[in-house]
TITIGU-785550 format. One record per residue: residue in one letter; x negated, z negated, y of N, C-alpha, C, O in turn. Coordinates in steps of 0.001 Angstrom, whole numbers, plus 500000, padded with zeros to 6 digits. Example, Ala and Ser with C-alpha at 12.3 -4.5 7.8 and 13.67 -1.06 7.14 Angstrom:
BEGIN
aa; nxx; nzz; nyy; caxx; cazz; cayy; cxx; czz; cyy; oxx; ozz; oyy
A; 486810; 492200; 494310; 487700; 492200; 495500; 486800; 492200; 496700; 485764; 491535; 496681;
S; 487150; 492920; 497750; 486330; 492860; 498940; 487100; 492130; 500030; 486591; 491961; 501138;
***
This chain:
BEGIN
aa; nxx; nzz; nyy; caxx; cazz; cayy; cxx; czz; cyy; oxx; ozz; oyy
X; 473193; 491102; 517991; 472105; 490831; 517074; 472617; 490428; 515702; 472133; 490917; 514682;
X; 473589; 489545; 515681; 474138; 489118; 514401; 475351; 489973; 514078; 476083; 490396; 514973;
X; 475553; 490218; 512820; 476693; 491028; 512400; 477240; 490486; 511088; 476514; 489942; 510256;
X; 478527; 490653; 510942; 479177; 490337; 509677; 479585; 491671; 509074; 480324; 492442; 509687;
X; 479109; 491931; 507895; 479432; 493175; 507209; 480200; 492808; 505948; 479736; 492017; 505125;
X; 481373; 493393; 505814; 482200; 493132; 504641; 482141; 494368; 503755; 482485; 495471; 504179;
X; 481707; 494169; 502539; 481618; 495260; 501572; 482535; 494927; 500403; 482664; 493767; 500010;
X; 483158; 495941; 499864; 484009; 495714; 498698; 483496; 496545; 497533; 482866; 497585; 497722;
X; 483770; 496079; 496358; 483352; 496781; 495151; 484335; 496449; 494043; 484983; 495402; 494054;
X; 484430; 497340; 493108; 485262; 497093; 491934; 484421; 496686; 490733; 484853; 496814; 489588;
X; 483217; 496195; 491005; 482383; 495716; 489903; 483144; 494636; 489146; 483739; 493740; 489744;
X; 483114; 494735; 487855; 483796; 493734; 487044; 485180; 494159; 486614; 485834; 493441; 485857;
X; 485653; 495325; 487082; 486987; 495737; 486653; 487003; 496067; 485170; 488037; 495938; 484514;
X; 485860; 496494; 484637; 485815; 496726; 483194; 485986; 495405; 482450; 486597; 495359; 481383;
X; 485448; 494344; 483015; 485622; 493002; 482463; 487096; 492609; 482533; 487637; 492023; 481595;
X; 487735; 492937; 483648; 489151; 492632; 483836; 489995; 493367; 482796; 490940; 492799; 482248;
X; 489659; 494622; 482526; 490410; 495410; 481549; 490337; 494799; 480155; 491271; 494923; 479362;
X; 489224; 494141; 479865; 489027; 493555; 478537; 489721; 492210; 478382; 489556; 491530; 477369;
X; 490502; 491827; 479396; 491282; 490603; 479255; 490732; 489427; 480012; 491289; 488333; 479919;
X; 489673; 489600; 480750; 489138; 488502; 481546; 489981; 488282; 482780; 490812; 489118; 483133;
X; 489769; 487170; 483425; 490482; 486893; 484658; 489472; 486656; 485755; 488365; 486175; 485514;
X; 489868; 487000; 486953; 489018; 486773; 488111; 489744; 485834; 489047; 490958; 485660; 488946;
X; 489016; 485239; 489942; 489647; 484385; 490935; 488603; 483589; 491665; 487420; 483645; 491330;
X; 489031; 482847; 492659; 488109; 481987; 493375; 487687; 480860; 492444; 488527; 480245; 491786;
X; 486414; 480595; 492390; 485930; 479494; 491566; 485946; 478256; 492443; 484963; 477938; 493113;
X; 487073; 477565; 492431; 487204; 476373; 493261; 487190; 475114; 492416; 487086; 474006; 492941;
X; 487295; 475284; 491132; 487309; 474110; 490264; 486120; 474182; 489322; 485324; 475120; 489363;
X; 486023; 473204; 488505; 484955; 473173; 487503; 485456; 473740; 486177; 484888; 473459; 485122;
X; 486517; 474537; 486236; 487069; 475164; 485046; 485977; 476008; 484384; 485479; 476957; 484989;
X; 485605; 475672; 483149; 484512; 476396; 482483; 484764; 477900; 482368; 483832; 478694; 482498;
X; 486027; 478302; 482125; 486335; 479729; 482025; 486108; 480433; 483348; 485541; 481525; 483380;
X; 486546; 479818; 484450; 486379; 480425; 485772; 484904; 480547; 486124; 484480; 481559; 486684;
X; 484127; 479535; 485804; 482686; 479576; 486072; 482041; 480681; 485237; 481191; 481417; 485739;
X; 482433; 480803; 483979; 481887; 481851; 483106; 482255; 483239; 483629; 481427; 484149; 483618;
X; 483497; 483399; 484087; 483927; 484680; 484650; 483093; 485033; 485876; 482656; 486173; 486035;
X; 482880; 484048; 486738; 482097; 484269; 487954; 480671; 484678; 487594; 480097; 485553; 488241;
X; 480109; 484065; 486587; 478742; 484398; 486148; 478683; 485831; 485609; 477688; 486527; 485812;
X; 479739; 486274; 484927; 479770; 487650; 484423; 479780; 488650; 485579; 479124; 489690; 485517;
X; 480524; 488326; 486627; 480567; 489207; 487794; 479206; 489224; 488481; 478724; 490286; 488876;
X; 478588; 488063; 488624; 477253; 488003; 489233; 476250; 488807; 488409; 475368; 489459; 488968;
X; 476380; 488763; 487088; 475494; 489541; 486218; 475701; 491036; 486465; 474734; 491796; 486528;
X; 476960; 491456; 486605; 477249; 492866; 486891; 476627; 493279; 488225; 476117; 494392; 488353;
X; 476667; 492388; 489216; 476027; 492675; 490505; 474525; 492872; 490329; 473953; 493825; 490858;
X; 473892; 491974; 489588; 472438; 492059; 489379; 472054; 493324; 488615; 470991; 493898; 488854;
X; 472918; 493757; 487698; 472629; 494967; 486928; 472851; 496236; 487744; 472285; 497284; 487432;
X; 473668; 496146; 488779; 474019; 497323; 489568; 473141; 497494; 490803; 472722; 498607; 491118;
X; 472863; 496395; 491502; 472137; 496473; 492772; 470719; 495933; 492633; 470444; 495061; 491808;
X; 469837; 496464; 493450; 468438; 496038; 493448; 468323; 494625; 494025; 469108; 494248; 494895;
X; 467355; 493846; 493547; 467187; 492466; 494025; 466967; 492376; 495537; 467458; 491447; 496178;
X; 466225; 493348; 496116; 465988; 493268; 497565; 467280; 493443; 498369; 467395; 492920; 499478;
X; 468243; 494170; 497819; 469547; 494286; 498482; 470343; 492989; 498314; 470898; 492468; 499281;
X; 470394; 492478; 497097; 471160; 491258; 496830; 470625; 490063; 497614; 471396; 489183; 497997;
X; 469313; 490019; 497857; 468734; 488909; 498624; 469211; 488894; 500067; 469124; 487863; 500735;
X; 469707; 490008; 500554; 470182; 490082; 501941; 471662; 489710; 502065; 472188; 489619; 503174;
X; 472317; 489501; 500957; 473738; 489135; 500965; 473849; 487619; 500970; 473330; 486939; 500084;
X; 474538; 487097; 501990; 474676; 485652; 502124; 475715; 485067; 501180; 475540; 483966; 500658;
X; 476797; 485808; 500963; 477883; 485230; 500175; 478629; 486326; 499428; 478842; 487420; 499951;
X; 479018; 486017; 498210; 479833; 486915; 497402; 481137; 486182; 497112; 481134; 485068; 496588;
X; 482243; 486818; 497457; 483564; 486238; 497202; 484262; 487132; 496191; 484332; 488348; 496367;
X; 484767; 486535; 495154; 485462; 487283; 494114; 486955; 487008; 494257; 487395; 485859; 494242;
X; 487716; 488077; 494395; 489160; 487955; 494555; 489861; 488213; 493235; 489364; 488943; 492377;
X; 491014; 487604; 493093; 491819; 487849; 491901; 492561; 489172; 492077; 492763; 489619; 493206;
X; 492965; 489797; 490985; 493715; 491051; 491089; 495020; 490830; 491844; 495584; 489736; 491840;
X; 495482; 491886; 492487; 496735; 491802; 493228; 497913; 491645; 492273; 497933; 492224; 491186;
X; 498883; 490861; 492694; 500112; 490718; 491918; 501080; 491827; 492324; 500880; 492483; 493347;
X; 502121; 492035; 491531; 503135; 493035; 491863; 503774; 492703; 493208; 504054; 493601; 494002;
X; 504001; 491431; 493464; 504594; 491006; 494737; 503693; 491397; 495914; 504184; 491865; 496942;
X; 502390; 491208; 495766; 501456; 491567; 496835; 501410; 493075; 497048; 501380; 493539; 498187;
X; 501404; 493841; 495961; 501377; 495299; 496089; 502685; 495787; 496709; 502681; 496736; 497494;
X; 503797; 495153; 496365; 505082; 495503; 496971; 505042; 495251; 498473; 505598; 496031; 499245;
X; 504398; 494183; 498890; 504234; 493911; 500322; 503377; 495005; 500975; 503642; 495408; 502108;
X; 502364; 495476; 500269; 501524; 496556; 500796; 502341; 497841; 500927; 502120; 498621; 501854;
X; 503289; 498070; 500004; 504199; 499218; 500126; 504918; 499133; 501465; 505000; 500124; 502191;
X; 505441; 497949; 501796; 506144; 497774; 503070; 505228; 498067; 504251; 505641; 498719; 505210;
X; 503993; 497593; 504188; 503045; 497843; 505277; 502737; 499332; 505412; 502690; 499857; 506525;
X; 502529; 500009; 504294; 502243; 501446; 504327; 503454; 502239; 504822; 503307; 503239; 505524;
X; 504642; 501785; 504451; 505853; 502500; 504857; 506151; 502353; 506345; 506915; 503144; 506898;
X; 505565; 501358; 507001; 505780; 501209; 508442; 505318; 502445; 509200; 506007; 502903; 510112;
X; 504161; 502990; 508837; 503679; 504184; 509541; 504556; 505392; 509224; 504781; 506238; 510090;
X; 505053; 505480; 507992; 505969; 506562; 507632; 507247; 506432; 508457; 507754; 507421; 508986;
X; 507763; 505211; 508563; 508990; 504971; 509328; 508796; 505315; 510802; 509707; 505846; 511439;
X; 507623; 505020; 511347; 507349; 505361; 512751; 507358; 506873; 512954; 507934; 507368; 513923;
X; 506723; 507605; 512048; 506700; 509070; 512170; 508103; 509652; 512015; 508474; 510584; 512730;
X; 508883; 509103; 511081; 510257; 509572; 510915; 511097; 509223; 512135; 511975; 509989; 512533;
X; 510823; 508059; 512728; 511533; 507657; 513939; 511330; 508647; 515069; 512241; 508886; 515862;
X; 510138; 509225; 515146; 509870; 510252; 516159; 510725; 511490; 515924; 511000; 512241; 516861;
X; 511148; 511709; 514681; 512016; 512835; 514328; 513495; 512441; 514364; 514370; 513250; 514053;
X; 513762; 511192; 514745; 515142; 510740; 514848; 515751; 510280; 513538; 516975; 510251; 513408;
X; 514925; 509918; 512562; 515422; 509452; 511271; 514998; 508011; 511026; 513962; 507557; 511514;
X; 515822; 507305; 510260; 515485; 505955; 509810; 515422; 506009; 508292; 516273; 506628; 507654;
X; 514415; 505361; 507710; 514288; 505336; 506256; 514353; 503892; 505783; 513736; 503005; 506372;
X; 515110; 503669; 504710; 515221; 502346; 504099; 514947; 502488; 502612; 515441; 503415; 501970;
X; 514158; 501569; 502063; 513824; 501585; 500640; 514529; 500439; 499936; 514556; 499315; 500437;
X; 515101; 500728; 498768; 515692; 499661; 497958; 514563; 498830; 497353; 513417; 499276; 497301;
X; 514887; 497638; 496902; 513874; 496782; 496285; 513328; 497427; 495012; 512127; 497361; 494746;
X; 514203; 498048; 494231; 513753; 498725; 493004; 512785; 499856; 493342; 511812; 500078; 492620;
X; 513045; 500561; 494423; 512157; 501635; 494874; 510799; 501068; 495266; 509763; 501623; 494900;
X; 510801; 499967; 496006; 509537; 499328; 496416; 508700; 498942; 495188; 507500; 499210; 495129;
X; 509347; 498319; 494230; 508640; 497878; 493026; 508132; 499066; 492214; 507031; 499019; 491664;
X; 508934; 500136; 492137; 508513; 501331; 491413; 507297; 501952; 492091; 506335; 502329; 491421;
X; 507335; 502060; 493425; 506181; 502589; 494162; 504955; 501708; 493963; 503839; 502208; 493821;
X; 505168; 500393; 493952; 504050; 499469; 493737; 503416; 499723; 492372; 502191; 499727; 492249;
X; 504241; 499935; 491349; 503710; 500223; 490010; 503011; 501578; 489952; 501984; 501723; 489289;
X; 503569; 502569; 490647; 502966; 503900; 490652; 501637; 503920; 491403; 500734; 504685; 491062;
X; 501525; 503077; 492425; 500354; 503113; 493293; 499329; 502042; 493033; 498410; 501860; 493831;
X; 499466; 501324; 491929; 498509; 500256; 491636; 497799; 500549; 490331; 498415; 500940; 489339;
X; 496509; 500355; 490351; 495682; 500529; 489162; 494729; 499347; 489122; 494041; 499092; 490110;
X; 494663; 498614; 488014; 493765; 497454; 487970; 492319; 497806; 488320; 491593; 496974; 488865;
X; 491901; 499026; 488011; 490526; 499417; 488301; 490323; 499721; 489783; 489271; 499398; 490335;
X; 491299; 500330; 490431; 491140; 500746; 491823; 491956; 499920; 492798; 491916; 500173; 494002;
X; 492694; 498941; 492306; 493502; 498112; 493193; 494652; 498910; 493780; 495291; 499703; 493088;
X; 494909; 498690; 495072; 496032; 499353; 495741; 495601; 500634; 496451; 496391; 501229; 497184;
X; 494372; 501056; 496243; 493894; 502260; 496932; 494750; 503490; 496641; 494996; 504273; 497559;
X; 495218; 503700; 495404; 496046; 504886; 495135; 497455; 504805; 495739; 498205; 505778; 495672;
X; 497818; 503677; 496317; 499175; 503492; 496839; 499508; 504491; 497940; 500621; 505016; 497980;
X; 498570; 504759; 498822; 498808; 505699; 499915; 499188; 507075; 499358; 500116; 507722; 499846;
X; 498455; 507507; 498331; 498757; 508811; 497719; 500117; 508788; 497017; 500844; 509782; 497045;
X; 500462; 507671; 496394; 501764; 507567; 495718; 502901; 507677; 496732; 503901; 508346; 496473;
X; 502752; 507030; 497874; 503788; 507111; 498912; 503895; 508538; 499431; 504995; 509037; 499667;
X; 502754; 509192; 499608; 502772; 510588; 500050; 503481; 511465; 499022; 504332; 512283; 499369;
X; 503122; 511284; 497766; 503645; 512133; 496696; 505128; 511912; 496428; 505881; 512869; 496247;
X; 505546; 510651; 496403; 506905; 510343; 495978; 507900; 510136; 497116; 509108; 510221; 496895;
X; 507412; 509864; 498336; 508333; 509639; 499455; 508152; 510708; 500532; 509084; 511456; 500828;
X; 506968; 510781; 501112; 506764; 511661; 502266; 507010; 513133; 501947; 507773; 513797; 502649;
X; 506380; 513645; 500909; 506511; 515075; 500602; 507944; 515467; 500246; 508469; 516411; 500836;
X; 508604; 514774; 499294; 509981; 515173; 498977; 510937; 515010; 500163; 511840; 515825; 500354;
X; 510736; 513962; 500950; 511607; 513752; 502107; 511381; 514848; 503144; 512337; 515323; 503758;
X; 510136; 515251; 503345; 509831; 516337; 504285; 510518; 517626; 503863; 511081; 518338; 504695;
X; 510472; 517924; 502573; 511119; 519133; 502064; 512619; 519078; 502338; 513209; 520069; 502768;
X; 513235; 517926; 502092; 514680; 517804; 502322; 515026; 517923; 503804; 516061; 518493; 504151;
X; 514180; 517398; 504674; 514424; 517523; 506117; 514326; 518991; 506519; 515169; 519489; 507265;
X; 513297; 519687; 506027; 513122; 521104; 506361; 514273; 521959; 505841; 514628; 522961; 506463;
X; 514860; 521573; 504703; 516001; 522310; 504148; 517308; 521964; 504856; 518347; 522552; 504556;
X; 517265; 521017; 505790; 518472; 520645; 506524; 519289; 519558; 505860; 520442; 519342; 506232;
X; 518725; 518873; 504892; 519448; 517814; 504195; 519665; 516572; 505042; 520629; 515834; 504835;
X; 518779; 516340; 505987; 518897; 515188; 506879; 518699; 515653; 508316; 517939; 516582; 508589;
X; 519404; 514983; 509229; 519357; 515372; 510639; 519083; 514158; 511517; 519166; 513013; 511072;
X; 518757; 514438; 512767; 518516; 513365; 513738; 519686; 512384; 513723; 520851; 512782; 513727;
X; 519356; 511113; 513704; 520381; 510078; 513699; 520765; 509594; 512305; 521486; 508605; 512174;
X; 520292; 510280; 511257; 520618; 509876; 509886; 519787; 508669; 509449; 518652; 508476; 509883;
X; 520392; 507871; 508579; 519689; 506779; 507909; 519529; 507210; 506452; 520515; 507403; 505741;
X; 518273; 507359; 506014; 517974; 507840; 504670; 517660; 506641; 503782; 516759; 505855; 504074;
X; 518414; 506513; 502697; 518183; 505450; 501729; 517393; 506035; 500559; 517794; 507035; 499963;
X; 516270; 505401; 500240; 515431; 505840; 499121; 515621; 504825; 497998; 515350; 503635; 498158;
X; 516100; 505334; 496846; 516389; 504460; 495709; 515737; 505015; 494448; 515361; 506186; 494384;
X; 515615; 504160; 493463; 515117; 504563; 492153; 516241; 505276; 491416; 517384; 504817; 491428;
X; 515920; 506402; 490772; 516969; 507115; 490039; 517410; 506287; 488826; 516687; 505383; 488405;
X; 518588; 506583; 488261; 519113; 505768; 487153; 518186; 505691; 485936; 518193; 504696; 485212;
X; 517392; 506738; 485713; 516470; 506732; 484573; 515227; 505897; 484847; 514479; 505570; 483925;
X; 515004; 505550; 486115; 513816; 504780; 486478; 512542; 505605; 486475; 511443; 505068; 486335;
X; 512698; 506926; 486632; 511540; 507820; 486539; 511154; 508473; 487858; 510137; 509162; 487927;
X; 511935; 508272; 488888; 511653; 508913; 490169; 512564; 508364; 491249; 513316; 507416; 491025;
X; 512487; 508968; 492415; 513248; 508484; 493560; 514311; 509489; 493968; 514158; 510696; 493784;
X; 515394; 508960; 494527; 516439; 509811; 495088; 516630; 509427; 496550; 516491; 508266; 496933;
X; 516951; 510435; 497352; 517107; 510263; 498793; 518546; 510599; 499151; 519017; 511705; 498884;
X; 519244; 509642; 499756; 520626; 509883; 500146; 520844; 509423; 501578; 520220; 508480; 502064;
X; 521764; 510135; 502233; 522159; 509715; 503573; 523148; 508578; 503392; 524120; 508701; 502646;
X; 522895; 507471; 504080; 523830; 506352; 503988; 525100; 506746; 504721; 525093; 506984; 505929;
X; 526182; 506810; 503972; 527466; 507194; 504558; 527903; 506155; 505577; 527819; 504950; 505340;
X; 528359; 506638; 506688; 528829; 505742; 507742; 527706; 505055; 508489; 527952; 504296; 509427;
X; 526483; 505315; 508084; 525345; 504686; 508756; 524610; 505739; 509565; 524154; 506753; 509037;
X; 524512; 505485; 510803; 523685; 506318; 511668; 523293; 505444; 512835; 523891; 504395; 513073;
X; 522316; 505871; 513537; 521894; 505086; 514681; 521900; 505987; 515892; 521775; 507208; 515787;
X; 522044; 505371; 517025; 522087; 506137; 518257; 520681; 506333; 518780; 519904; 505387; 518902;
X; 520374; 507570; 519082; 519060; 507870; 519629; 518999; 507411; 521077; 520003; 507488; 521786;
X; 517856; 506940; 521527; 517745; 506539; 522925; 517936; 507743; 523840; 517477; 508847; 523546;
X; 518619; 507509; 524947; 518867; 508587; 525899; 517641; 508784; 526771; 516905; 507844; 527071;
X; 517442; 510045; 527172; 516314; 510339; 528043; 516613; 509782; 529423; 517722; 509914; 529940;
X; 515616; 509166; 530001; 515764; 508551; 531312; 515331; 509554; 532363; 514280; 510183; 532244;
X; 516152; 509697; 533394; 515806; 510612; 534479; 514841; 509941; 535431; 514966; 508755; 535736;
X; 513883; 510715; 535892; 512952; 510239; 536904; 513539; 510634; 538248; 513439; 511793; 538650;
X; 514154; 509682; 538952; 514878; 509979; 540186; 513959; 510119; 541391; 514401; 510572; 542446;
X; 512710; 509748; 541262; 511826; 509809; 542420; 511504; 511240; 542821; 511354; 511516; 544011;
X; 511391; 512164; 541863; 511091; 513540; 542237; 512096; 514529; 541643; 511880; 515740; 541699;
X; 513180; 514025; 541080; 514253; 514869; 540587; 513979; 515521; 539240; 514794; 516319; 538778;
X; 512852; 515206; 538591; 512541; 515795; 537288; 513138; 514962; 536167; 513397; 513770; 536333;
X; 513349; 515592; 535044; 513836; 514889; 533860; 512721; 514609; 532921; 512939; 514020; 531862;
***
């Protein structure tokens, strides 16, 4: 019968672009209260009163920091690493690469939503092409780094680094492998 529905919106990002700040209004800071009122005004101008009356609480979050977006890069890369692991590859990103991806995939207006596409464009697609061309093989550890110009990524096999693939276990009960 009861439900909690979480909705997100980028209302107020135009305000953010103009130099305003957002955040939790936990103090009596006049600027923070004024910012919160501007966001509430944007809500009233965008949504009908009968919809807004059904909303119990509005929470305004501050924009993500570079550190937070870099952490999201790590979270997004976990699924990439799992898929590569199924192909027998390990991928490692340098800190400079993580920060570069965070910058490429973050937009103050859209938050970290473009990050998934940035990882696809700059990591997954080029790495897939190199794997298909035979540049990397099962057991390789691929290091992804920022190029010296700081304009893109380079993929190299870590020399002397490889990992052992798990051996297939025989099923001795019926003689099948």
